[in-house]
N, C-alpha and C positions, 0 to 999 in steps of 0.2 A: 911202788904202786901195786895194789892188789890186782890179780888176774882172775878171770872167771872162765871156766870151761862150760860150754853149752853142749848138752847131750840130748839127742833125739832118738827115740825108739819107735819104729813102725812095724807092726806085724800084721800079716794077713793069714789067718788060720781058719781051717774048716770048723764049723760048729753046727749045732742043731737048734739054735735059738731062732726066734721069729725075726723077720726082716724089719728093720727100723728106718724111719724117715728122717730122724735127726739124731745127733750125738747124745749118748747117755753117759752120765758121770758114773765112774766106777769107784769102788771102795778105796782104791789106791790114789785117787785124785785124778786119774787119767780119764779119757773119754773113749767110747767105742761106738761103732755102728755095725749093723749086720746087713749084708747085701746078698743078692741072689747069685747063684752060680753063673748065670748069664752076664750079670754085671761084673763079676769077678774075673772074667776072661777078657773084658774090654779095658784097654789101657786108659781110655778117656773116662769111663765110669769109675775105675779104681782111683785115678788121679783126683777126680772130683770128690769122691768119698773121703780120701785121705786128707785132702785140704779142708774139707768141711769138718772132719773130725779133729783135725789138728788145731783149728782156730781157737776153740774154747780152751784147749790144753795150753796153747801158747799164751793166751790172755791170763789164764790162771797162774801160770809159772811166772810171767812178768810181774803180775800184781804181788805175788808172794816175794819175789826177788827184790822189787823196789821197796816194799814195806820193810824188809829186812835191812836193806842198805840204809834207808832213812833212819831206822831205829839205831843202827850201828853208828851213824854219824852224829845223832843227837844224844847218844848215850855215853 
């Protein structure tokens, strides 16, 4: 039976971009949000932002994975 490794990468890095209210899709297929320094030092705000940003990334990865598995089984 085939096995699959699930990998997750979360980064919080300083930037000079404008603060965003919702996740923005990046060229690599991931999503990002920009938060204030005030929010960046709050564990609750960071956690909320990470989860909010991760959700579309997770959905996209699952969709891509399940499409590939489905094509593999039917092909």
